[in-house]
Every structure is written in C-alpha cells, then in structure tokens.
C-alpha positions, -999 to +999 in steps of 0.1 A: -001+000+001+014+033-010+006+059+018+018+093+015+014+127+035-006+153+014+025+176+017+044+153-006+022+168-036+046+197-033+067+173-055+037+158-074+058+145-101+071+117-077+037+111-064+023+105-100+054+082-107+040+059-078+006+059-089+001+032-113-026+007-123-035-013-094-015+006-072-032+039-061-016+064-038-032+073-006-028+106+009-030+116+043-041+150+061-034+154+095-022+118+099-055+104+086-064+090+052-080+116+030-074+113-006-069+085-032-050+092-066-054+065-091-048+056-129-080+071-146-084+036-166-088+018-135-111+046-119-133+042-151-133+004-147-141+006-111-170+030-119-184+009-147-184-022-125-204-001-097-230+008-123-234-027-134-236-041-099-262-012-089-283-026-121-278-062-111-292-053-076-321-032-089-331-062-112-329-088-084-352-065-062-377-064-091-377-099-093-383-103-055-410-079-058-427-102-084-422-080-115-421-100-146-388-106-165-381-121-199-366-158-200-333-158-222-350-173-252-378-144-252-352-118-248-331-134-278-363-136-300-371-098-292-333-088-300-338-111-331-310-133-323 
C-alpha cells in the first residue's frame, strides 16, 4: 500500500510516478487517510463495475417484488437473435 502525506504533493511528479494501475496512492491529511490518486483507466473500470452491480441489484429487487422478467429465449427472440 502506497501511503504518503498530502505535503508530498509539493513534488507531485514523484507522487504521480508512484501512481500506477492497481497501485493507487493514498494521501493523508493530519495523519488520517483523506484522498486517493489512481490511474484514470482503473477508475473508469471501477465505476463501470459499480454501475453494473447497481443494475443487477435493482433487477434482483424487481424479481423479488414479483415484477415480470424475460426468459433468455424470449429476450433473444425480441432482439432478433
């Protein structure tokens, strides 16, 4: 885990060199974790995964509430597959 005080941002090039995919830099302020600097592609991937998980949870809740859903064969037919 790469943890640095926020004051290290004075020399931000060094901090950015340490920030690579799967290796975010955690910045502390007054000794406590406060910020995270991470690779933009990794951030995009995490956000896409969170959106997908949110949609899955909503779909599961709808099924539990008795709302109808399409069987795979019906969906394929509807999509012309």
